[in-house]
C-alpha positions, 0 to 999 in steps of 0.5 A: 250104971256110971263109969269113970273117965280117965280123970275119975269123973263119973260118966253117965248114960243118957237115953233121949226120947222120943229120938231113941238115942243113947249118949253119955254125959258128965257131971260138969256138963249141962244136959244141953251140952250133952245133947249138943255133943250127941248131935241133938239140936235143941232150940236154945235162942239165948245160947244156953244162959237160961233167959229164953226158957226154950230148952225144956225137957222132961225127966223120966228117970234119974237124978239131976242137980237141984232146981236153980233160981233161973228155972224158978223164974222160967218154969211154972209150978205145973212144969215142975209137977210134970218133971220139966226142967231147963236143959241149960241149967241142969247137970246129971248126977246119975244115968238118965232117961229124958223126954224131949218135947217137940217144941224143944227140938230144932228139927222134927223127926221124919214121920210117914204121912203119905199113903199110896193106897186105895181111897174110895170115891167120896159121896155125900150119901155115904158120908157119916154126917149130914149138913143142913142149912136153916134160917130159923124164925126167932122166938117171940111172945106169941111163939115161945116154944123151946129152942130145941123144939124150934130146931126140930120144927124147922127141920120137919119143914125140910122133911127131916125128922130127927130123934134127938139133939145130943145132950152135950149141945144143950149146955151151949145151944141157946147161946150159939143160936142167938150169936149166929142170929138163927142162921145156922148149919146143923150137923146130923149123925144118925138122925141126931143133931151133933153140932151147930155151926155158922152157915158157911163153916166147913164141917171137918173130919179127923182121921188118926193112925196111932202107931206104937211109935208115931201118930199120923193125923189127917184133917178132911173136908166132909163136904168134898172128901179132900184131905186139907192138911196132915201132920205127925207127932211121936207117940208120947207113950214111948216114955213108958216103954219102947214096945207094947209089952213094956207099956202093959208091964208099966200099967201092971205095976202102976195102979194109975198107969192106964190113966197116965198113958191115955192122958199123955196120948190125948194131950198129944192128939189135942195138940195135933188138932190145934196145929192142924186147925191153926194151919188152915185157920179154922176152929177145932169145933168144926171137927164133927167126926173122927176115926182112930185106928191102932193096934189092939193094945194102942186101941185099949190104951186110947179107950182106957180099957184093961190091957193086962190080959193082952200080956198074958197067954192067950193074949185076949182083947177086952173088945174086938167089935167096932166102937162108937163114942162122942168126943167128950168121952175122951176129952178131945178138944173138938165139937163135944158131940163129934162122933168117934169111930174105932174099927174092929180088932182082929186079935190080941196083937192084930188090931184096927190099924191092920184092918185099915191097911187092908182097906187102904190097899183094897186087899179085902177085894183082891183076887190075886195071891198077895202078901200085905205087911205092915212093919213096925215094932209089932209087925202084922202080915196078911196073906190073901189067897183064893178069896181067903185072908189069913193074918198073923202078928210078929214080935219084930221088936223096935230094932227097925225103929233104931232102938236096941242098936248101939248107935241107933236112933229114930229117923231124924236129921243126921240118921244114916238111912242108906248104905251102899258098898262098891268095890269094898268102899261103904257109902252112906247117906244121912237124912237131910244130908246132915253129919252122921249121928247114928243109924235109923232102921232102914240104915242098919238094915242096909248096913247089915245087908252090905256087910253080908254081901261083902263077906265081912260077916258070915251067915251067922253074923260073925265078923271076918276079923281080917278086915281092917275096919273090924276092931275089938270091942268091949264085947266081941267085935265091931265094924267101924262105919264112921271113925270118931275123928270124922263123927260129929259126936266125937264117938265112932259110929259102929255096928256091933255083933249085938246089933247084928243079932237084933236084926237077925231076931227081928227079920227072923220073926217077920220071915217066920210069920210069912212062911207060916202063912204060906204053909197054912194056905199050902202054897210057896213063895213062888206063887206070891203075885203081889207083895205089899209093904206098908208102914213108915219103916216099910216106906224107906227100907231097901227091899233088896236089903230085906231080901239079902238078909232073908227078911223077905222071900227072893221073888221077882222085885217087880212084885214088891210095892211100897205103899207108905202109910196105908193104915192112914189111907184106910182111916181116911176112907172110913172117915169119909164113908159108912159103906167103908166102915161096913166093909171093915166090920165084914172084913174082920169076920172074914179073917182067919187069925193064925197064932204063931206061938201055938203053931206046931212048927213055930220054933223050928221055923223061927230057928231055921231063919236065924241066919243071914 
């Protein structure tokens, strides 16, 4: 809802995705100018006069000024059909929700790709694909058997008996054989020919961890098992909802919602594939095997499976077992017969990404008492004790992604990521040491912990109004971190009472999950020997801050280990080994899922941790 400025000019709220930042704009201001005022750096080579066409944005919701002649000259009909506009040419006429494509942002958001987990020793014997070099005798009038028969005969000479040649290859195999002069490299999977490559081409694999907010992709040499390149992107489904429940709700009210969510996801993955292949000067057809992991809802969106039942009690998955497809089933722009492996899900809100994290940290083979937690919009926790594994899911929400925080944003340049207090003075650090714009997840957690430690807020999150940095806000009170005079946006960066509530709710959900798993196994937090923290937010959070606010138990700091994107590590391990895949499928049967919402003491436990 718009408000009026002192000059009676309407002020509109603009929500910028996938950054997760909210700012304001006025009708006389272009969207480019509004972005710059909010500290968002667009690519605008021409300085905003419309001649370069680089400041493309997509309008998700809201009303804008009419299309200009400059836009008609710079944008295609397809651009307009997808809601694309030029930020330098348009003005807001209502509150807006805008998606900024990666090509428009001059700085990328920080995406966690590194993992410190366990990676299996690579062996060709357990690799899902087999590479065979063949020099096939060319056909002649005296030897005119079909090309497919010729391949099978050549393989039999080497001692390999195949069951078939994948039907997707039949459209092009004859042309490829002749282009390569019959000197070829065949890629086999489960006694089936799935690709024909030049003899010296490296067969590649792709492992992808699809998070609710972010996507991490890894390109792997399937002859050596080495990761040759990795890259991340924001999950484009953010435009349809910050969290999984919102996206499920979108599909419930939009008949073509599932198709739209899948199409956007596949489009982004194909872009990642192009960028990865370009980065090492190979062609996408060299990718012959893939693994995709994600939570259960993401898994279903990727496969275009029904998701309505995931949003309704008792939150049942359509599919839990491991799945195998071909790349062409999804429109992936790689070798069309390439394998697509999706590991099993555990429950409605504990998916294959958690299986991957447990594999990536070797937790399935751990003989100590260990908590393994992957923090995100949906947080999954496993407790390993005496060889048994208990898992649960916590609706921690998007606060730790910077969402639902008044001055929140995702982890991009200018986001406050660290806060320290010394002698009553708050010190902040921003990503890339840029002028502060707002808080990302680790920053707001640090801030709330510092406020609690200094006594500026009490256990319930109420402000000490005697502190000169606490001021009256539109609702309740707020703490001024950066004054509007020192802020690059011209607006003070503050922490409000509502922000503190968001952190209390998020941390309480996580702590409740930990406490119920401990209660289920009959142990206390003192008996935890290892506490593994995974995920992008888990990588950058200050463990001490998490303990201060009560999100983590107060145990020996040496027991904590932050391992980065362990789900990505696990996905890479599955890509490289059929034995690891077998372990995943066995692991999914070993895990005991604990449904928190039906646990007898759930509400009492949750309420008991709603303090700082």
